[in-house]
N, C-alpha and C positions, 0 to 999 in steps of 0.2 A: 040616896035611897039606899033603905037598909037592906044588908046582903047582897046589893046589886053593884055598887060603887057611885060614883058621882057624875051628876048630870048637870051639865053648864049649859046656858041659852044664851045664844050668840046675835047680834045684829050686826052687820058690816058691809061695806062697799066693796065692789071689786074694779079694776082697772084692766085696761089691754095692756098686755104683756110688752107689746111695739110701741104703741103711741102714747102710753100713759093716759089715754081719756079714761073717764069713767064708764065702766061696762055694766054696771048694774047695780043692786043692792040684795042682800040676802038675810032671811032668819033661818037658824038652825038651831037644833038640839043636838048635845055631843054626850053620849054616853059612855065614861071610860069603866068597863067592866073589872072586877076585882079578880078576876083570872088573868091569863096573858094575851087575851083575846084581842083584836083591834078594835077600836072605839066603834060604836053605833053611831050612826051619824044620821040626822033627818033634816032635809035641807031644802028650802023653797027660795026661790031667785028670781026676781023680775029684770029683764035685760033691757040695755039701753038701745042696744041694737036688734032689728029683727032677724029671724030666721034667714031670710033671704041674704041679706047683708054677711052673717057671718059664713053661709055655705059659700058666697063668692071669695070669701078671705081665705077658707079652706082650700077653694079651688087654684088660687092663687098661688099660695103655697105649694099644694100639690106640683102645679106645671112647673115652678122653679126646680123641684126636684125630678121630676119625668123627664125635663127637656136637655138633660145631662147626657152626653154622649158615651163617658163611662162612669162606673160606678164611682160614687162621692165617697173619699175617705179623709180623716182630719184628724188631728191630736191636739191636746192642751187647748180646748176651747172653753172660757177664753183664755188668751196668753197670760204670762205674770204681769203683764201691764192693764187688763179688765179687757183689751181688746178682740172682737172676733170678726173674722173674716166676712165680708158682706156674702160671698158664695157660700159660706159655713152657717149663715142665720139661720136656712130652713131646719137644717139637722139640728141645730142648740134649740130651736122652737118645738121639734118634737121629743127632744130629750128633755125638756122642761116637762113637757105633757105627761110623755111616760111616766117621769122618775117622782111626779107626784102622787101616783099610786103607791110606790114604794114607801114612800115617804108616810102616807097615810097610815098605812098599814104597819108599818115599823113605830111609829108614834105612840108614846104612851101618856098620861096625864102629867109625868115629869120629865119628859124627854121628847125633843122633838129634833127635825131634819132639813136641811136647806142643801138644794144641790148645789156644790161649788165648782164644778168643773166636769168637763167630757174629756177623760184620759184618751179616749179614742173611738173612731167612729167607723164603722165600714158597711156599704151599702151593697144589699145581696141583689144582683138581678133577676129579675122573676120573668116567668112567661106572660104572668096575667098581669092585671092594672096594679095590683096592689104596690106599695114601697116597703120595702124589710129592711132593716138596721139592726147591726150588731153594736153594741155601746159598752163601753168600761167606764162608768160614772164615779164620780166621789161625794159623797153626800158627808155635810157637814153636820155634827150632831151637837145638838145643844142641851144641856148646859156644860157638856163635858168635854168639850172642844176636840173630840176625838173626830177623825177622818174615816168614814166606813168605805171600803171599794163594793161597787156593785156590777156585774154582768147584766145587760139588760138587752134582749132582742124585741124590738119593735116593728109591728106590721100594721101598715094604715093604707086606708082608701077614703077619700070623702064621701060622708054619707052611709059608711060602713062603722064598724066598732073599732077603736082603737084597742089592738091587742098588745099586752103586755106579757113577758115570762122573764124571770130573773132570778138571779141568787147571789147574794151576797156574803162577803168574808166577815167571819164573826171575830170577836176576838181572840177567840182562840184557834184561830185558822180554819176553823169548819165551816161549812156552808149553810147558809138559811135560804130556803125556796120560798118561792111564790109565783103567782100568775095572775093575769087580771084581762078583762074585756068590757068596752063600755061603748053604748053606743053614742053620734053625736060627732061633735067637731073634733079636731084634734087637741082640744082643750080637755076632754074629760076620758075616764077609764071604767069600765063595767067589770065586775068580781067575776072571774070564772076560774072554777078548780080543775085543773088538769096536768097533765104530764109537764114535766119540765124537760127542756132541751138540753 
């Protein structure tokens, strides 16, 4: 698009993160502006699971987290052999969901990111029903192969928006800020600009 950037039309399928089963198909347009702003994404998906089934899965994940008697902490998830302790799978799943917003916001037409590892995670005990975690995550930058370290605070309750606030260490060791929030299951994030922590 002249004076705007490049626009891409995509058709793809999604899969359930845990089971690997087909989760639906999507049509999307992605505009990478000529400025350094995040891509503009319009997406429409049909899900193979109904909303009730998604809500049940979110509730099961939530119950695994809430039934702990002390705050959850962990390091190096997955470990150097690619293993994740079963007790830490719920916090890994939330890290995948929350980091997807960071990766989307930081990606450019020529640069992408994948979450490589949760270096550390700590749960904050709250008086309300929400779950809250502080993460240090490592993002693998493609094609440079660099590793970017980000601190992410994630707050979630099924049926409510997943809230993400973060900052990342840039190459010059400064900080890059961002925040997000999205309605839906733990798999999504909605954009909200606000103060960082």
